[in-house]
Residue frames relative to the residue before (quaternion, step in Angstrom):
aa qw qx qy qz dx dy dz
X 1.0000 0.0000 0.0000 0.0000 0.00 0.00 0.00
X 0.2861 -0.7868 0.5290 0.1386 3.57 -0.89 0.96
X 0.4740 -0.5910 0.5526 0.3474 3.53 -1.30 0.43
X 0.1407 0.8380 -0.5130 0.1214 3.60 -0.36 1.14
X 0.6140 0.4959 -0.3741 0.4869 3.60 1.22 0.40
X 0.1624 -0.7697 0.6134 0.0700 3.55 -0.76 1.12
X 0.0748 -0.7192 0.6776 0.1341 3.52 -1.29 0.47
X 0.1773 -0.7834 0.5919 0.0666 3.53 -0.63 1.19
X 0.0762 -0.8037 0.5901 0.0091 3.57 -0.66 1.13
X 0.2155 -0.7732 0.5872 0.1046 3.54 -0.95 0.96
X 0.5113 -0.6295 0.4298 0.3969 3.58 1.23 0.31
X 0.7005 -0.3082 0.2798 0.5797 3.54 -0.37 -1.25
X 0.3056 -0.7725 0.5310 0.1669 3.57 -0.24 1.27
X 0.6274 0.5674 -0.3412 0.4100 3.56 0.98 -0.84
X 0.6813 0.4730 -0.2917 0.4764 3.59 0.88 -0.94
X 0.6596 0.5113 -0.3143 0.4524 3.58 0.94 -0.86
X 0.6361 0.5320 -0.3312 0.4502 3.59 1.01 -0.80
X 0.6593 0.5042 -0.3099 0.4638 3.59 0.93 -0.89
X 0.7045 0.4591 -0.2722 0.4678 3.60 0.92 -0.85
X 0.5896 0.5639 -0.3714 0.4433 3.60 1.19 -0.44
X 0.7356 0.4055 -0.2396 0.4869 3.59 0.94 -0.85
X 0.7748 0.1630 -0.1169 0.5995 3.62 1.24 -0.31
X 0.2560 -0.8224 0.4931 0.1220 3.57 0.00 1.33
X 0.5599 0.6104 -0.3996 0.3928 3.62 1.17 -0.39
X 0.6280 0.5480 -0.3276 0.4450 3.59 1.27 -0.34
X 0.4334 0.7549 -0.4304 0.2387 3.60 1.26 -0.28
X 0.7999 0.2489 -0.1287 0.5306 3.59 0.96 -0.78
X 0.5614 0.6133 -0.3848 0.4008 3.57 1.28 0.04
X 0.5112 -0.6025 0.4981 0.3571 3.61 -1.14 0.53
X 0.0767 -0.8113 0.5796 -0.0007 3.59 -0.81 1.02
X 0.0194 -0.7546 0.6552 0.0306 3.55 -1.16 0.72
X 0.2066 -0.7608 0.6048 0.1128 3.57 -0.76 1.07
X 0.1462 -0.8411 0.5207 0.0101 3.55 -0.63 1.19
X 0.6043 -0.5952 0.4017 0.3452 3.56 -1.21 0.61
X 0.7853 -0.0917 0.0675 0.6085 3.59 1.08 -0.67
X 0.5586 -0.6316 0.4345 0.3164 3.54 -1.23 0.48
X 0.5234 0.6455 -0.4055 0.3808 3.57 1.28 -0.22
X 0.6674 -0.5201 0.3558 0.3968 3.57 -1.26 0.37
X 0.6786 0.4846 -0.2966 0.4654 3.61 1.17 -0.51
X 0.4540 0.6884 -0.4502 0.3424 3.59 1.26 0.01
X 0.2519 -0.7662 0.5732 0.1446 3.57 -1.24 0.44
X 0.5561 -0.5850 0.4690 0.3586 3.55 -1.30 0.33
X 0.2446 -0.7817 0.5624 0.1130 3.57 -0.76 1.10
X 0.7831 -0.0197 0.0717 0.6174 3.57 0.91 -0.99
X 0.0221 0.8029 -0.5957 -0.0011 3.59 -1.07 0.64
X 0.5206 -0.6411 0.4768 0.3009 3.54 -1.21 0.61
X 0.6525 -0.5062 0.3767 0.4196 3.59 -1.26 0.29
X 0.6038 0.5558 -0.3560 0.4470 3.59 1.11 -0.66
X 0.6601 0.4937 -0.3055 0.4767 3.59 1.05 -0.78
X 0.5982 0.5546 -0.3601 0.4527 3.59 1.09 -0.64
X 0.6479 0.5263 -0.3181 0.4495 3.58 1.03 -0.79
X 0.6281 0.5255 -0.3291 0.4701 3.56 1.26 -0.38
X 0.6095 -0.5945 0.3351 0.4035 3.56 1.31 0.07
X 0.5251 0.6279 -0.4173 0.3948 3.59 1.25 0.25
X 0.0730 -0.7842 0.6139 0.0522 3.58 -1.27 0.37
X 0.6313 -0.5297 0.4041 0.3969 3.56 -1.26 0.43
X 0.7625 0.3398 -0.2712 0.4792 3.56 -1.02 0.87
X 0.5245 0.6400 -0.4130 0.3804 3.60 1.24 -0.25
X 0.5181 -0.6326 0.4797 0.3182 3.57 -1.04 0.78
X 0.5522 -0.6274 0.4398 0.3285 3.58 -1.01 0.86
X 0.6323 0.5481 -0.3372 0.4314 3.58 0.96 -0.84
X 0.6690 0.4797 -0.2941 0.4857 3.60 0.99 -0.84
X 0.6412 0.5419 -0.3206 0.4386 3.59 0.97 -0.90
X 0.6773 0.4946 -0.2952 0.4577 3.58 0.95 -0.86
X 0.6303 0.5122 -0.3390 0.4749 3.57 1.17 -0.50
X 0.6525 0.5396 -0.3091 0.4331 3.58 1.12 -0.69
X 0.8165 -0.0303 0.0659 0.5727 3.60 1.00 -0.81
X 0.2278 -0.7579 0.5923 0.1511 3.54 -1.21 0.57
X 0.5305 0.6452 -0.3923 0.3853 3.58 1.30 0.25
X 0.6339 0.5563 -0.3262 0.4270 3.59 1.23 -0.32
X 0.3419 -0.7135 0.5774 0.2016 3.56 -1.05 0.86
X 0.1798 -0.7911 0.5787 0.0829 3.60 -0.60 1.16
X 0.0563 -0.8114 0.5814 -0.0196 3.59 -0.73 1.12
X 0.4516 -0.6789 0.4985 0.2943 3.62 -0.92 0.82
X 0.5601 -0.6090 0.4433 0.3449 3.58 -1.11 0.67
X 0.1490 -0.8167 0.5567 0.0294 3.57 -0.44 1.30
X 0.1770 -0.8481 0.4897 0.0975 3.58 0.39 1.26
X 0.6561 0.5262 -0.3300 0.4287 3.61 0.88 -0.88
X 0.6392 0.5116 -0.3256 0.4728 3.62 1.01 -0.77
X 0.6931 0.4816 -0.2902 0.4511 3.58 0.79 -1.01
X 0.6462 0.5192 -0.3243 0.4557 3.59 1.01 -0.76
X 0.6339 0.5238 -0.3343 0.4606 3.59 1.02 -0.75
X 0.6532 0.4960 -0.3117 0.4797 3.59 0.97 -0.85
X 0.6319 0.5365 -0.3222 0.4573 3.59 0.98 -0.87
X 0.6629 0.5030 -0.2972 0.4681 3.60 0.94 -0.91
X 0.6555 0.5150 -0.3163 0.4528 3.58 1.00 -0.79
X 0.6189 0.5174 -0.3339 0.4876 3.58 1.08 -0.73
X 0.6308 0.5405 -0.3247 0.4522 3.59 0.98 -0.89
X 0.6646 0.4940 -0.3018 0.4725 3.59 0.91 -0.90
X 0.6414 0.5407 -0.3220 0.4388 3.60 1.02 -0.80
X 0.7447 0.3982 -0.2375 0.4801 3.60 0.80 -0.96
X 0.5139 0.6344 -0.4219 0.3943 3.61 1.25 -0.21
X 0.5467 0.6089 -0.3953 0.4174 3.59 1.24 -0.27
X 0.6966 0.4798 -0.2655 0.4626 3.58 1.19 -0.55
X 0.7921 -0.0776 0.0734 0.6010 3.60 1.07 -0.71
X 0.4218 -0.7028 0.5023 0.2755 3.61 -1.05 0.65
X 0.6718 0.4941 -0.2956 0.4660 3.60 1.23 -0.37
X 0.1986 0.7777 -0.5512 0.2280 3.55 -0.01 1.39
X 0.1095 -0.7845 0.6088 0.0439 3.56 -0.95 0.94
X 0.3318 -0.7422 0.5427 0.2111 3.62 -0.52 1.09
X 0.1079 -0.7694 0.6270 0.0576 3.55 -1.13 0.72
X 0.7961 -0.1379 0.0455 0.5875 3.55 0.03 1.29
X 0.7339 -0.4092 0.3076 0.4465 3.54 -1.24 -0.45
X 0.8035 0.3606 -0.1329 0.4546 3.59 1.04 -0.75
X 0.7571 0.3574 -0.2181 0.5015 3.62 1.14 0.27
X 0.0799 -0.7801 0.6197 0.0317 3.56 -1.26 0.55
X 0.2454 -0.7122 0.6352 0.1704 3.56 -1.06 0.83
X 0.0942 -0.7963 0.5973 0.0171 3.57 -0.98 0.90
X 0.2371 -0.7587 0.5929 0.1286 3.57 -0.79 1.08
X 0.1269 -0.8387 0.5293 0.0180 3.57 -0.45 1.25
X 0.2589 0.7921 -0.5146 0.2018 3.60 1.21 0.39
X 0.8234 0.2365 -0.1888 0.4801 3.56 -0.98 0.90
X 0.6555 0.5250 -0.3131 0.4435 3.58 1.25 -0.20
X 0.6414 0.5006 -0.3265 0.4810 3.57 1.29 -0.26
X 0.0052 0.7827 -0.6209 0.0431 3.57 -0.85 1.03
X 0.6939 -0.4567 0.3237 0.4530 3.63 -1.19 0.22
X 0.6961 0.4617 -0.2759 0.4756 3.58 1.13 -0.64
X 0.7318 0.3427 -0.2131 0.5493 3.60 1.25 -0.28
X 0.2385 -0.7893 0.5559 0.1050 3.57 -0.14 1.32
X 0.5814 -0.6226 0.3997 0.3385 3.57 -1.01 0.86
X 0.6751 0.4807 -0.3058 0.4687 3.62 0.95 -0.79
X 0.5914 0.5633 -0.3715 0.4415 3.61 1.10 -0.61
X 0.6365 0.5084 -0.3204 0.4835 3.56 1.05 -0.80
X 0.6353 0.5379 -0.3235 0.4500 3.57 1.02 -0.82
X 0.6571 0.4949 -0.3084 0.4777 3.58 0.95 -0.85
X 0.6192 0.5415 -0.3432 0.4535 3.60 1.06 -0.72
X 0.6241 0.5320 -0.3297 0.4677 3.59 1.04 -0.80
X 0.6740 0.4983 -0.2946 0.4590 3.59 0.87 -0.96
X 0.6563 0.5175 -0.3100 0.4532 3.59 0.96 -0.87
X 0.6486 0.5216 -0.3192 0.4532 3.59 0.98 -0.83
X 0.6650 0.4940 -0.3062 0.4690 3.59 0.95 -0.86
X 0.6503 0.5168 -0.3149 0.4593 3.56 1.00 -0.82
X 0.7285 0.4443 -0.2513 0.4568 3.60 0.87 -0.94
X 0.7534 0.4075 -0.2160 0.4688 3.60 0.99 -0.79
X 0.8035 0.2499 -0.1125 0.5284 3.59 1.02 -0.77
X 0.3105 -0.7848 0.4780 0.2432 3.60 1.29 -0.28
X 0.4828 0.6318 -0.4573 0.3984 3.56 0.93 0.94
X 0.4128 -0.6734 0.5507 0.2699 3.56 -1.14 0.68
X 0.0444 0.8103 -0.5811 0.0610 3.59 -0.91 0.89
X 0.2021 -0.7500 0.6136 0.1417 3.56 -1.30 0.34
X 0.2168 -0.7761 0.5815 0.1121 3.56 -1.22 0.54
X 0.1518 -0.7476 0.6411 0.0841 3.55 -1.02 0.94
X 0.1149 -0.8093 0.5757 0.0195 3.58 -0.90 0.95
X 0.2450 0.7466 -0.5931 0.1756 3.57 -0.88 0.97
X 0.6619 -0.5014 0.3642 0.4217 3.57 -1.25 -0.31
X 0.8086 0.1753 -0.1149 0.5497 3.63 1.19 -0.13
X 0.6936 -0.5097 0.3383 0.3803 3.53 -1.33 0.36
X 0.6278 0.5717 -0.3424 0.4023 3.59 0.95 -0.88
X 0.7235 0.4380 -0.2549 0.4688 3.58 0.72 -1.08
X 0.6349 0.5388 -0.3389 0.4379 3.61 0.93 -0.84
X 0.6568 0.5031 -0.3049 0.4718 3.58 1.01 -0.82
X 0.6627 0.5115 -0.3111 0.4499 3.60 0.89 -0.92
X 0.5808 0.6003 -0.3735 0.4036 3.60 1.02 -0.79
X 0.7136 0.4640 -0.2695 0.4505 3.59 0.81 -1.02
X 0.6361 0.5275 -0.3291 0.4570 3.61 1.24 -0.36
X 0.8202 0.2988 -0.1154 0.4741 3.60 1.00 -0.78
X 0.6962 0.4411 -0.2784 0.4933 3.61 1.16 -0.43
X 0.3854 -0.7662 0.4655 0.2186 3.63 -0.66 1.04
X 0.5465 0.6325 -0.4036 0.3720 3.62 1.19 -0.36
X 0.6010 -0.5750 0.4226 0.3599 3.58 -1.22 0.55
X 0.7934 0.0327 0.0119 0.6077 3.55 1.08 -0.75
X 0.0743 0.7960 -0.5934 0.0930 3.56 -0.89 0.95
X 0.1731 -0.7818 0.5939 0.0787 3.55 -1.06 0.83
X 0.1962 -0.7218 0.6506 0.1312 3.53 -1.11 0.82
X 0.3772 -0.7646 0.4800 0.2063 3.56 -0.49 1.20
X 0.5962 -0.5788 0.4136 0.3721 3.61 -1.07 0.69
X 0.7672 0.3276 -0.2593 0.4867 3.58 -0.92 0.92
X 0.7125 0.4293 -0.2596 0.4906 3.60 1.23 -0.25
X 0.3290 0.7929 -0.4712 0.2026 3.58 1.28 0.14
X 0.6896 0.4805 -0.3045 0.4482 3.63 0.85 -0.93
X 0.6195 0.5263 -0.3410 0.4722 3.61 1.12 -0.61
X 0.6339 0.5339 -0.3201 0.4590 3.58 1.02 -0.81
X 0.7188 0.4654 -0.2502 0.4519 3.58 0.94 -0.94
X 0.5410 0.6981 -0.3875 0.2642 3.59 1.01 -0.86
X 0.7739 0.3645 -0.2374 0.4603 3.69 0.66 -0.91
X 0.5522 0.6491 -0.3840 0.3553 3.60 1.24 -0.18
X 0.5934 -0.5383 0.4600 0.3829 3.55 -1.28 0.43
X 0.5533 -0.6572 0.3967 0.3235 3.60 -0.92 0.89
X 0.5528 0.6398 -0.3890 0.3656 3.62 1.19 -0.42
X 0.5304 0.6155 -0.4258 0.3983 3.64 1.22 -0.15
X 0.6383 0.5175 -0.3254 0.4679 3.62 1.21 -0.42
X 0.5006 -0.6874 0.4304 0.3026 3.63 -0.69 1.04
X 0.6790 0.4935 -0.3084 0.4475 3.63 0.86 -0.88
X 0.6280 0.5557 -0.3358 0.4289 3.60 1.07 -0.71
X 0.6519 0.5191 -0.3198 0.4509 3.61 1.19 -0.40
X 0.4905 0.6387 -0.4504 0.3855 3.60 1.24 -0.08
X 0.6354 -0.6161 0.3096 0.3477 3.54 -0.90 1.01
X 0.7086 0.4636 -0.2798 0.4524 3.60 0.77 -1.01
X 0.6476 0.5066 -0.3126 0.4756 3.60 1.06 -0.78
X 0.6332 0.5452 -0.3246 0.4432 3.58 0.95 -0.88
X 0.6517 0.5292 -0.3208 0.4385 3.59 0.93 -0.88
X 0.6622 0.4993 -0.3085 0.4658 3.58 0.97 -0.87
X 0.6612 0.5085 -0.3060 0.4589 3.57 0.90 -0.92
X 0.6485 0.5156 -0.3073 0.4682 3.56 1.02 -0.85
X 0.6491 0.5194 -0.3101 0.4612 3.59 1.00 -0.86
X 0.7071 0.4518 -0.2504 0.4829 3.60 1.05 -0.80
X 0.4080 -0.7379 0.4385 0.3111 3.59 1.36 0.04
X 0.3463 0.7209 -0.5120 0.3135 3.56 1.09 0.79
X 0.0124 -0.8282 0.5603 -0.0019 3.59 -0.83 0.91
X 0.7444 0.3453 -0.2141 0.5298 3.63 1.21 -0.27
X 0.5982 -0.5564 0.4349 0.3786 3.55 -1.21 0.52
X 0.5631 0.6173 -0.3735 0.4030 3.58 1.12 -0.69
X 0.6568 0.5119 -0.3123 0.4572 3.60 0.98 -0.84
X 0.6329 0.5079 -0.3295 0.4826 3.60 1.05 -0.71
X 0.6248 0.5397 -0.3338 0.4549 3.59 0.99 -0.82
X 0.6741 0.4877 -0.2949 0.4698 3.59 0.94 -0.86
X 0.6658 0.5168 -0.2925 0.4517 3.55 0.94 -0.96
X 0.6743 0.5333 -0.2948 0.4171 3.60 1.00 -0.84
X 0.5086 0.6384 -0.4328 0.3828 3.62 1.24 -0.14
X 0.6793 0.3807 -0.2726 0.5651 3.58 1.21 -0.43
X 0.2262 -0.8632 0.4368 0.1139 3.50 0.46 1.36
X 0.6739 0.5141 -0.3210 0.4226 3.62 0.79 -0.94
X 0.6778 0.4725 -0.2897 0.4831 3.58 0.89 -0.94
X 0.6208 0.5493 -0.3330 0.4494 3.58 1.06 -0.77
X 0.6697 0.4932 -0.2940 0.4710 3.60 0.98 -0.85
X 0.6089 0.5368 -0.3502 0.4674 3.58 1.10 -0.64
X 0.6732 0.5101 -0.2881 0.4514 3.57 0.97 -0.89
X 0.8395 0.2517 -0.0761 0.4754 3.56 0.69 -1.14
X 0.3650 -0.7848 0.4565 0.2061 3.60 1.26 0.09
X 0.8549 -0.0857 0.0849 0.5046 3.56 -0.88 -0.99
X 0.6507 0.5189 -0.3205 0.4524 3.59 1.22 -0.34
X 0.4479 0.7372 -0.4319 0.2633 3.59 1.26 -0.28
X 0.6954 0.4904 -0.2959 0.4339 3.59 0.76 -1.03
X 0.6848 0.4704 -0.3025 0.4673 3.60 0.85 -0.89
X 0.6349 0.5240 -0.3334 0.4595 3.61 1.06 -0.68
X 0.6249 0.5233 -0.3335 0.4737 3.61 1.04 -0.74
X 0.6720 0.5041 -0.2978 0.4534 3.57 0.86 -1.01
X 0.6837 0.4890 -0.2945 0.4546 3.59 0.84 -0.95
X 0.6589 0.5143 -0.3212 0.4452 3.62 0.95 -0.79
X 0.6904 0.4288 -0.2701 0.5161 3.59 1.22 -0.46
X 0.5167 -0.6661 0.4008 0.3586 3.59 1.29 -0.03
X 0.4603 0.6767 -0.4524 0.3543 3.59 1.18 0.53
X 0.1473 0.7633 -0.6141 0.1361 3.56 -0.93 0.96
X 0.1471 -0.8301 0.5355 0.0501 3.58 -0.51 1.19
X 0.4361 0.7074 -0.4668 0.3027 3.60 1.22 0.04
X 0.4002 -0.7336 0.5083 0.2081 3.56 -1.03 0.87
X 0.4945 -0.5808 0.5401 0.3555 3.54 -1.30 0.37
X 0.1252 -0.8275 0.5467 0.0264 3.56 -0.48 1.21
X 0.4287 -0.7021 0.5030 0.2651 3.60 -0.69 1.06
X 0.7248 -0.4665 0.3019 0.4072 3.52 -1.27 0.54
X 0.7249 0.4598 -0.2536 0.4458 3.59 0.84 -0.98
X 0.7271 0.4224 -0.2415 0.4844 3.58 1.21 -0.37
X 0.3773 0.7313 -0.4946 0.2796 3.59 1.21 0.24
X 0.5354 -0.6628 0.4305 0.2977 3.56 -1.11 0.72
X 0.7700 0.2292 -0.1411 0.5785 3.59 1.24 -0.32
X 0.1909 -0.7060 0.6615 0.1658 3.53 -1.27 0.54
X 0.0622 -0.8206 0.5679 -0.0169 3.57 -0.59 1.17
X 0.0398 0.7562 -0.6527 0.0242 3.53 -1.04 0.85
X 0.0246 0.8101 -0.5830 0.0566 3.57 -0.78 1.02
X 0.1104 -0.7765 0.6163 0.0711 3.55 -1.12 0.66
X 0.1855 -0.7236 0.6550 0.1139 3.56 -0.83 1.06
X 0.4027 -0.7593 0.4570 0.2289 3.57 -0.44 1.21
X 0.5676 -0.6097 0.4360 0.3406 3.55 -1.06 0.77
X 0.7790 0.0133 -0.0014 0.6268 3.56 1.18 -0.64
X 0.5225 -0.6362 0.4642 0.3267 3.57 -0.88 0.95
X 0.1118 0.8144 -0.5542 0.1306 3.58 -0.81 0.99
X 0.1773 -0.7363 0.6286 0.1773 3.55 -1.34 0.29
X 0.2947 0.7499 -0.5161 0.2907 3.56 1.24 0.64
X 0.4267 -0.7436 0.4562 0.2382 3.59 -0.49 1.21
X 0.6324 0.5467 -0.3416 0.4295 3.59 0.98 -0.81
X 0.6757 0.4840 -0.2867 0.4765 3.58 0.93 -0.93
X 0.6849 0.4982 -0.2892 0.4462 3.58 0.91 -0.92
X 0.6616 0.4877 -0.3105 0.4775 3.59 0.94 -0.83
X 0.6334 0.5201 -0.3272 0.4704 3.59 1.02 -0.77
X 0.6244 0.5339 -0.3288 0.4657 3.60 1.05 -0.76
X 0.6530 0.5060 -0.3060 0.4732 3.58 0.94 -0.92
X 0.6567 0.5114 -0.3137 0.4569 3.60 0.93 -0.86
X 0.6481 0.5203 -0.3195 0.4553 3.59 0.96 -0.86
X 0.6677 0.4862 -0.2934 0.4814 3.60 0.95 -0.87
X 0.6418 0.5366 -0.3208 0.4440 3.59 1.00 -0.86
X 0.6579 0.5063 -0.3148 0.4602 3.60 0.98 -0.81
X 0.6281 0.5202 -0.3361 0.4711 3.59 1.12 -0.63
X 0.6291 0.5081 -0.3298 0.4871 3.60 1.06 -0.74
X 0.6497 0.5228 -0.3154 0.4528 3.60 0.94 -0.90
X 0.6189 0.5514 -0.3299 0.4518 3.59 1.02 -0.85
X 0.6922 0.4687 -0.2726 0.4764 3.60 0.93 -0.92
X 0.6225 0.5360 -0.3438 0.4550 3.60 1.06 -0.69
X 0.6480 0.5083 -0.3225 0.4666 3.60 1.00 -0.78
X 0.6214 0.5362 -0.3416 0.4579 3.58 1.08 -0.71
X 0.7031 0.4421 -0.2535 0.4959 3.58 1.08 -0.74
X 0.3380 -0.7365 0.5071 0.2936 3.58 1.20 -0.52
X 0.5915 0.5768 -0.3435 0.4465 3.55 1.11 0.73
X 0.2622 -0.6856 0.6382 0.2322 3.51 -1.41 0.18
X 0.3994 -0.7194 0.5179 0.2338 3.60 -1.26 0.19
X 0.3916 -0.7253 0.5213 0.2210 3.55 -0.79 1.06
X 0.7918 0.1730 -0.0810 0.5801 3.57 1.21 -0.51
X 0.0612 0.7625 -0.6431 0.0342 3.56 -0.95 0.89
X 0.1480 -0.7917 0.5898 0.0593 3.57 -0.92 0.95
X 0.1318 -0.7491 0.6431 0.0889 3.55 -0.99 0.87
X 0.0524 -0.8147 0.5765 -0.0336 3.55 -0.73 1.13
X 0.1568 -0.7817 0.6012 0.0546 3.55 -0.87 1.04
X 0.1337 -0.7768 0.6113 0.0717 3.59 -0.92 0.94
X 0.2543 -0.7936 0.5420 0.1085 3.57 -0.75 1.12
X 0.6609 -0.5439 0.3515 0.3793 3.57 -1.25 0.44
X 0.6852 0.4829 -0.2925 0.4601 3.60 1.15 -0.50
X 0.6573 -0.5472 0.3000 0.4225 3.58 1.27 0.27
X 0.5797 0.5769 -0.3856 0.4272 3.59 1.21 -0.26
X 0.1208 -0.7756 0.6128 0.0912 3.56 -1.27 0.40
X 0.1327 -0.7716 0.6185 0.0667 3.54 -1.25 0.46
X 0.0027 -0.8216 0.5695 -0.0255 3.60 -0.95 0.80
X 0.0927 -0.7596 0.6405 0.0640 3.55 -1.33 0.46
X 0.3017 -0.7627 0.5515 0.1524 3.56 -1.18 0.63
X 0.0083 0.7904 -0.6123 0.0172 3.54 -1.16 0.68
X 0.3912 -0.6955 0.5478 0.2513 3.57 -1.30 -0.32
X 0.2596 -0.7590 0.5807 0.1393 3.58 -1.07 0.82
X 0.2015 -0.8203 0.5291 0.0806 3.57 -0.37 1.27
X 0.7722 0.1856 -0.1054 0.5985 3.57 1.23 -0.48
X 0.3843 -0.7431 0.4966 0.2315 3.59 -1.22 0.26
X 0.4404 0.6692 -0.4914 0.3416 3.60 1.15 0.42
X 0.6738 -0.5354 0.3359 0.3828 3.57 -1.19 0.63
X 0.6781 0.5193 -0.3074 0.4196 3.58 0.86 -0.97
X 0.6777 0.4901 -0.2966 0.4610 3.61 0.89 -0.93
X 0.6740 0.4906 -0.2994 0.4642 3.59 0.89 -0.93
X 0.6586 0.5094 -0.3065 0.4613 3.58 0.94 -0.88
X 0.6343 0.5418 -0.3309 0.4412 3.58 0.96 -0.85
X 0.6813 0.4832 -0.2902 0.4671 3.59 0.89 -0.93
X 0.6761 0.4989 -0.2972 0.4536 3.59 0.94 -0.88
X 0.6275 0.5182 -0.3372 0.4733 3.60 1.05 -0.70
X 0.6211 0.5375 -0.3380 0.4594 3.58 1.05 -0.77
X 0.6624 0.4993 -0.2992 0.4717 3.59 0.96 -0.89
X 0.6274 0.5401 -0.3340 0.4506 3.58 1.05 -0.76
X 0.6536 0.5125 -0.3097 0.4629 3.59 0.91 -0.92
X 0.6733 0.5016 -0.2935 0.4570 3.59 1.00 -0.85
X 0.7526 0.4252 -0.2199 0.4521 3.59 0.96 -0.85
X 0.6749 0.4870 -0.3041 0.4635 3.62 1.09 -0.58
X 0.1850 0.8249 -0.5016 0.1836 3.53 0.37 1.29
X 0.6289 0.4958 -0.3472 0.4881 3.59 1.20 0.49
X 0.4577 -0.6924 0.4902 0.2659 3.57 -1.20 0.49
X 0.4710 0.6802 -0.4307 0.3606 3.57 1.32 0.00
X 0.5744 -0.6032 0.4308 0.3473 3.59 -1.10 0.71
X 0.3852 -0.7201 0.5400 0.2036 3.55 -1.13 0.80
X 0.2956 -0.7571 0.5595 0.1623 3.58 -1.04 0.86
X 0.8150 -0.0714 0.0811 0.5693 3.61 0.89 -0.86
X 0.2075 -0.7453 0.6223 0.1192 3.54 -1.32 0.49
X 0.0777 -0.8050 0.5881 0.0106 3.58 -0.93 0.93
X 0.1256 -0.7515 0.6427 0.0804 3.55 -1.15 0.78
X 0.0377 -0.7922 0.6085 -0.0275 3.57 -0.90 1.00
X 0.0703 -0.7963 0.6008 -0.0012 3.59 -0.51 1.25
X 0.0854 0.8009 -0.5846 0.0977 3.59 -0.92 0.91
X 0.7543 0.3663 -0.3036 0.4525 3.55 -1.42 -0.05
X 0.0554 0.8598 -0.5010 0.0822 3.54 0.72 1.16
X 0.0256 -0.7692 0.6382 0.0192 3.54 -1.24 0.56
X 0.6137 -0.5744 0.3789 0.3873 3.61 -1.08 0.61
X 0.3954 -0.6886 0.5531 0.2521 3.55 -1.10 0.74
X 0.1232 -0.7931 0.5953 0.0379 3.55 -0.68 1.12
X 0.2590 -0.7837 0.5492 0.1305 3.55 -0.55 1.19
X 0.2201 -0.7796 0.5759 0.1098 3.56 -0.71 1.09
X 0.3402 -0.7592 0.5250 0.1797 3.54 -0.56 1.20
X 0.0940 -0.7932 0.6016 0.0115 3.53 -1.00 0.91
X 0.5136 -0.6524 0.4579 0.3175 3.56 -0.95 0.82
X 0.7522 0.3157 -0.1745 0.5514 3.54 1.13 -0.64
X 0.5316 -0.6364 0.4614 0.3154 3.56 -1.11 0.75
X 0.1541 -0.8197 0.5491 0.0527 3.61 -0.53 1.19
X 0.6577 -0.4998 0.3820 0.4145 3.54 -1.31 0.25
X 0.6135 0.5472 -0.3523 0.4473 3.60 1.10 -0.64
X 0.6135 0.5352 -0.3405 0.4703 3.59 1.04 -0.77
X 0.6567 0.5212 -0.3027 0.4532 3.54 0.95 -0.94
X 0.6602 0.5187 -0.3086 0.4471 3.60 0.91 -0.95
X 0.6557 0.5041 -0.3125 0.4672 3.59 0.96 -0.85
X 0.6654 0.5053 -0.3085 0.4547 3.61 0.93 -0.89
X 0.6248 0.5214 -0.3364 0.4738 3.60 1.04 -0.77
X 0.6574 0.5149 -0.3054 0.4576 3.58 0.94 -0.91
X 0.6466 0.5207 -0.3142 0.4605 3.59 1.01 -0.84
X 0.6473 0.5191 -0.3183 0.4586 3.58 1.02 -0.82
X 0.6521 0.4973 -0.3075 0.4827 3.60 0.98 -0.87
X 0.6292 0.5605 -0.3269 0.4279 3.56 1.05 -0.82
X 0.6085 0.5593 -0.3498 0.4412 3.59 1.05 -0.74
X 0.6505 0.5019 -0.3056 0.4812 3.57 1.02 -0.83
X 0.6864 0.4953 -0.2888 0.4472 3.59 0.89 -0.95
X 0.6282 0.5309 -0.3430 0.4536 3.59 1.03 -0.69
X 0.7015 0.4683 -0.2660 0.4668 3.56 1.06 -0.75
X 0.8285 0.2394 -0.0824 0.4995 3.57 0.88 -0.96
X 0.6686 -0.4960 0.3102 0.4591 3.62 1.24 0.04
X 0.6444 -0.5785 0.3518 0.3555 3.55 -1.18 0.71
X 0.7418 0.4041 -0.2262 0.4850 3.61 1.06 -0.69
X 0.4272 0.7431 -0.4370 0.2727 3.60 1.29 0.15
X 0.7946 0.1350 -0.0810 0.5864 3.60 1.14 -0.46
X 0.0352 0.7948 -0.6011 0.0757 3.56 -0.82 1.06
X 0.5345 -0.5736 0.4885 0.3831 3.55 -1.22 0.36
X 0.6768 -0.5409 0.3175 0.3855 3.58 -1.17 0.60
X 0.6800 0.4987 -0.3166 0.4344 3.60 0.88 -0.88
X 0.6386 0.5112 -0.3255 0.4742 3.60 1.05 -0.75
X 0.6540 0.5292 -0.3144 0.4399 3.57 0.90 -0.95
X 0.7222 0.4506 -0.2615 0.4549 3.60 0.74 -1.06
X 0.6966 0.4873 -0.2917 0.4383 3.61 0.85 -0.92
X 0.7389 0.4209 -0.2404 0.4680 3.58 0.86 -0.92
X 0.6361 0.5176 -0.3427 0.4582 3.60 1.05 -0.64
X 0.7133 0.4501 -0.2611 0.4695 3.57 1.02 -0.75
X 0.6291 0.5575 -0.3437 0.4187 3.60 1.21 -0.40
């Protein structure tokens, strides 16, 4: 069995993007914040900012009282997304099977691309060189037989590129802190591990040999914890178009409960989901709209997308927003999550229906967006509300 799964980590793409466009930030403490208002929070921060006593989730008002040496920057989603897309295009030269992982990571399936003349690490170095020369970003690569180990490598190994050979996964994990395992970070599992004074993966590996007692302790999480502690992961690298969820989120430039701004935000996100559904030729049996408020509370509602035109998707998402936004507290972010996809079947009608019209309008708008970019054309309410916010 060959090591054929890469995990490419860009560390913090957001920080690197800001420092690439403004070199004066290279040595300055930086904190990227959700909004410029006093109720905004720190989303990402540099190590220099951490030394100033700041941490993620801290209120901007408190952070500014603690230090005046940190540069506070608003979260520039459009910039970070453009850089992310450019990295994706760069690594697509090496393999067509790429799964994005957040803003700063990519899984790459390299099956069939490794030959006796092409060493796996040589390919990894080529990936790093291309990103450095084309995007000017620092990156690291973890190489193994599965996604779990490749991801952990980039979190714990300081080298630019490192490979864990097949069959040695449990040895690699044994001396590491148990927090590297995704299941171990779940609240109920963490409490048990903490109570048992367990701090290394090795201890979990030893404990899991007594399967019955282990299952009593960890219940439904026992099997996944055993597999992860041994370095087993059967999940596939899923290309962008084959992911099980389509996610679109907007962190508002300023916390607000202005209905015009919020509805325009929902419409903008809904049109992006509709655009992706048309590319897949699918509709979604399940769509979730989730609202996050400034006080930490959230509210969500579920619906279904029967068609993939902009008007139908927007109508359903606006309905979910009205149902879920039942508080007067300012909103910080809005998220749309579409899942449970099924093929879109077009029903031919002898007469021209409103659904036919909506799909044709969406297709016409899509032609413009494909040529000039997703944000090149917007409805008037979205343009005015979001540009002014």
